MISEVO-34623 format. One record per residue (C-alpha): residue number from 1; residue in one letter; y, z, x. Coordinates in nm, 2 decimals, m for minus. Layout:
N
(NUM, 'A', (Y, Z, X))
...
***
This chain:
196
(1, 'Y', (0.00, 0.00, 0.00))
(2, 'T', (0.22, 0.05, 0.28))
(3, 'T', (0.20, m0.30, 0.41))
(4, 'L', (0.30, m0.40, 0.06))
(5, 'F', (0.61, m0.17, 0.00))
(6, 'R', (0.69, m0.27, 0.37))
(7, 'S', (0.69, m0.66, 0.24))
(8, 'D', (0.86, m0.61, m0.09))
(9, 'Q', (1.12, m0.44, 0.11))
(10, 'R', (1.16, m0.75, 0.38))
(11, 'M', (1.16, m0.95, 0.04))
(12, 'L', (1.45, m0.78, m0.08))
(13, 'L', (1.66, m0.76, 0.21))
(14, 'R', (1.61, m1.18, 0.26))
(15, 'L', (1.71, m1.23, m0.07))
(16, 'G', (2.02, m1.00, m0.06))
(17, 'E', (2.11, m1.18, 0.26))
(18, 'Q', (2.04, m1.57, 0.14))
(19, 'L', (2.25, m1.53, m0.18))
(20, 'Q', (2.57, m1.43, m0.01))
(21, 'R', (2.54, m1.84, 0.11))
(22, 'F', (2.53, m1.93, m0.21))
(23, 'D', (2.87, m2.05, m0.39))
(24, 'E', (2.70, m2.25, m0.69))
(25, 'V', (2.50, m2.16, m0.96))
(26, 'Q', (2.24, m2.41, m0.93))
(27, 'P', (2.15, m2.39, m0.60))
(28, 'L', (2.12, m2.03, m0.61))
(29, 'V', (1.87, m2.00, m0.91))
(30, 'Q', (1.62, m2.26, m0.78))
(31, 'Y', (1.64, m2.10, m0.43))
(32, 'V', (1.57, m1.80, m0.66))
(33, 'V', (1.29, m1.90, m0.86))
(34, 'D', (1.15, m2.09, m0.55))
(35, 'E', (1.12, m1.76, m0.37))
(36, 'L', (0.96, m1.58, m0.70))
(37, 'G', (0.70, m1.85, m0.71))
(38, 'K', (0.60, m1.84, m0.38))
(39, 'Y', (0.57, m1.42, m0.34))
(40, 'F', (0.40, m1.37, m0.67))
(41, 'D', (0.18, m1.70, m0.61))
(42, 'C', (0.21, m1.79, m0.92))
(43, 'T', (0.22, m2.14, m1.14))
(44, 'R', (0.57, m2.12, m1.28))
(45, 'A', (0.88, m1.92, m1.27))
(46, 'A', (1.19, m2.00, m1.43))
(47, 'F', (1.57, m1.90, m1.48))
(48, 'I', (1.67, m1.90, m1.87))
(49, 'E', (1.99, m1.84, m2.02))
(50, 'N', (2.03, m1.84, m2.41))
(51, 'N', (2.34, m2.01, m2.56))
(52, 'H', (2.35, m1.83, m2.90))
(53, 'A', (2.66, m2.03, m3.03))
(54, 'D', (2.44, m2.38, m3.06))
(55, 'G', (2.11, m2.20, m3.09))
(56, 'T', (1.96, m2.33, m2.75))
(57, 'I', (1.84, m2.24, m2.41))
(58, 'M', (1.92, m2.36, m2.07))
(59, 'I', (1.64, m2.34, m1.83))
(60, 'H', (1.84, m2.38, m1.52))
(61, 'A', (1.54, m2.42, m1.27))
(62, 'E', (1.23, m2.37, m1.22))
(63, 'Y', (0.95, m2.36, m0.99))
(64, 'R', (0.61, m2.51, m1.07))
(65, 'R', (0.27, m2.57, m0.98))
(66, 'L', (0.12, m2.70, m1.28))
(67, 'G', (0.20, m2.86, m1.63))
(68, 'P', (0.50, m3.06, m1.75))
(69, 'P', (0.88, m3.00, m1.62))
(70, 'F', (1.08, m2.79, m1.88))
(71, 'V', (1.43, m2.81, m1.68))
(72, 'G', (1.70, m2.89, m1.92))
(73, 'S', (1.79, m2.76, m2.30))
(74, 'H', (1.58, m2.64, m2.56))
(75, 'P', (1.58, m2.44, m2.90))
(76, 'L', (1.64, m2.09, m2.88))
(77, 'S', (1.28, m2.05, m3.11))
(78, 'S', (1.12, m2.15, m2.79))
(79, 'Y', (1.11, m1.77, m2.76))
(80, 'T', (0.82, m1.67, m2.99))
(81, 'P', (0.95, m1.39, m3.22))
(82, 'K', (0.76, m1.10, m3.10))
(83, 'L', (0.86, m1.16, m2.73))
(84, 'R', (1.20, m1.24, m2.81))
(85, 'E', (1.19, m0.88, m2.97))
(86, 'E', (1.11, m0.68, m2.66))
(87, 'L', (1.37, m0.91, m2.46))
(88, 'E', (1.65, m0.83, m2.66))
(89, 'R', (1.53, m0.46, m2.63))
(90, 'G', (1.55, m0.51, m2.25))
(91, 'S', (1.20, m0.46, m2.20))
(92, 'V', (0.98, m0.59, m1.97))
(93, 'V', (0.74, m0.84, m2.08))
(94, 'V', (0.37, m0.88, m1.98))
(95, 'I', (0.12, m1.07, m2.12))
(96, 'V', (m0.21, m1.04, m1.93))
(97, 'D', (m0.38, m1.34, m2.13))
(98, 'A', (m0.19, m1.53, m2.40))
(99, 'S', (m0.47, m1.67, m2.54))
(100, 'V', (m0.61, m1.35, m2.69))
(101, 'D', (m0.25, m1.14, m2.68))
(102, 'P', (m0.17, m1.01, m3.03))
(103, 'R', (0.22, m1.17, m2.99))
(104, 'T', (0.08, m1.48, m2.88))
(105, 'V', (m0.27, m1.59, m3.00))
(106, 'D', (m0.12, m1.78, m3.32))
(107, 'V', (0.09, m2.01, m3.12))
(108, 'Y', (m0.14, m2.01, m2.75))
(109, 'E', (m0.25, m2.36, m2.84))
(110, 'S', (0.05, m2.54, m2.95))
(111, 'V', (0.30, m2.33, m2.68))
(112, 'Y', (0.09, m2.17, m2.43))
(113, 'A', (m0.16, m2.39, m2.32))
(114, 'P', (0.02, m2.72, m2.31))
(115, 'K', (0.22, m2.57, m2.04))
(116, 'Q', (m0.08, m2.37, m1.87))
(117, 'M', (0.07, m2.05, m1.92))
(118, 'R', (m0.23, m1.79, m1.95))
(119, 'A', (m0.03, m1.51, m1.82))
(120, 'V', (0.32, m1.43, m1.83))
(121, 'A', (0.55, m1.13, m1.71))
(122, 'A', (0.95, m1.14, m1.78))
(123, 'I', (1.23, m0.96, m1.76))
(124, 'S', (1.58, m0.98, m1.94))
(125, 'L', (1.91, m1.09, m1.79))
(126, 'L', (2.15, m0.84, m2.01))
(127, 'R', (2.56, m0.88, m2.04))
(128, 'E', (2.69, m0.59, m2.17))
(129, 'H', (2.35, m0.48, m2.32))
(130, 'Q', (2.35, m0.81, m2.50))
(131, 'F', (2.02, m1.04, m2.43))
(132, 'V', (2.16, m1.36, m2.24))
(133, 'G', (1.83, m1.49, m2.06))
(134, 'C', (1.55, m1.41, m1.89))
(135, 'I', (1.35, m1.47, m1.56))
(136, 'Y', (0.95, m1.51, m1.61))
(137, 'V', (0.67, m1.58, m1.36))
(138, 'C', (0.36, m1.72, m1.49))
(139, 'S', (m0.03, m1.78, m1.43))
(140, 'D', (m0.27, m2.06, m1.57))
(141, 'E', (m0.52, m1.82, m1.54))
(142, 'V', (m0.54, m1.42, m1.66))
(143, 'R', (m0.37, m1.21, m1.47))
(144, 'Y', (m0.34, m0.82, m1.46))
(145, 'W', (0.01, m0.79, m1.33))
(146, 'T', (0.03, m0.50, m1.10))
(147, 'T', (0.28, m0.21, m1.16))
(148, 'R', (0.43, m0.29, m0.80))
(149, 'E', (0.48, m0.67, m0.92))
(150, 'L', (0.68, m0.60, m1.24))
(151, 'Q', (0.92, m0.34, m1.02))
(152, 'M', (0.95, m0.64, m0.79))
(153, 'L', (1.01, m0.90, m1.06))
(154, 'Q', (1.30, m0.67, m1.20))
(155, 'A', (1.49, m0.58, m0.87))
(156, 'L', (1.47, m0.98, m0.76))
(157, 'G', (1.62, m1.09, m1.10))
(158, 'E', (1.87, m0.82, m1.10))
(159, 'R', (1.99, m0.90, m0.79))
(160, 'A', (1.99, m1.27, m0.83))
(161, 'W', (2.15, m1.22, m1.19))
(162, 'L', (2.43, m1.03, m1.03))
(163, 'W', (2.49, m1.24, m0.78))
(164, 'V', (2.50, m1.53, m1.05))
(165, 'E', (2.79, m1.34, m1.21))
(166, 'H', (2.95, m1.27, m0.90))
(167, 'V', (2.96, m1.69, m0.80))
(168, 'R', (3.11, m1.76, m1.18))
(169, 'M', (3.37, m1.47, m1.13))
(170, 'L', (3.48, m1.63, m0.84))
(171, 'H', (3.50, m1.97, m0.97))
(172, 'A', (3.67, m1.85, m1.26))
(173, 'L', (3.91, m1.68, m1.02))
(174, 'R', (3.95, m2.00, m0.83))
(175, 'A', (4.04, m2.20, m1.10))
(176, 'S', (4.29, m1.96, m1.24))
(177, 'E', (4.47, m1.95, m0.89))
(178, 'R', (4.49, m2.31, m0.84))
(179, 'K', (4.65, m2.36, m1.21))
(180, 'Y', (4.91, m2.08, m1.14))
(181, 'R', (4.97, m2.25, m0.83))
(182, 'H', (5.00, m2.59, m0.95))
(183, 'F', (5.25, m2.43, m1.19))
(184, 'I', (5.45, m2.24, m0.92))
(185, 'E', (5.45, m2.58, m0.71))
(186, 'T', (5.55, m2.81, m1.02))
(187, 'T', (5.81, m2.63, m1.17))
(188, 'R', (6.16, m2.71, m1.18))
(189, 'E', (6.29, m2.40, m1.30))
(190, 'G', (6.31, m2.08, m1.11))
(191, 'V', (6.03, m1.83, m1.09))
(192, 'W', (6.08, m1.43, m1.12))
(193, 'E', (5.86, m1.18, m1.05))
(194, 'I', (5.94, m0.85, m1.11))
(195, 'D', (5.84, m0.49, m1.10))
(196, 'R', (5.91, m0.20, m1.34))
***
């Protein structure tokens, strides 16, 4: 267990160092899901964001060894109702075998089997306690996810999500600064800044 724990620490440190080099969301999340896929030795990993306003989800990036690609926009109903409830509560979702799990058995043949998703582990992405997306890893075989794996998925996902939010905040700040600079440089009137 000590070796696994040390490897987990190394992974977290490496991810923390690497995330700092990204200033765009797309390559950042692609890097994260690639790392998750390799680290968990799984068949698929993905980063998903919800758009409740138009009833869609956006799969920004995925790692996959099997099955068709899913990057792009999909209906919000792509989440099965029971799993969506758990994710909305901020729970870690664990499915050992989707073909017999009571939350997925009814839709296994139509939803999970074509995607070659048999076992799934997913964490919620939250903004102000609202469910805005998830990060998941999955296997095409029955898999008993360990507590250590679930803790690592949570830690890696939370770090990645914080950096995604940071990158977006920086983009918004730069856009605001450009707008203000343009206003100052092109105005023909005087500009005064007055304190109290």
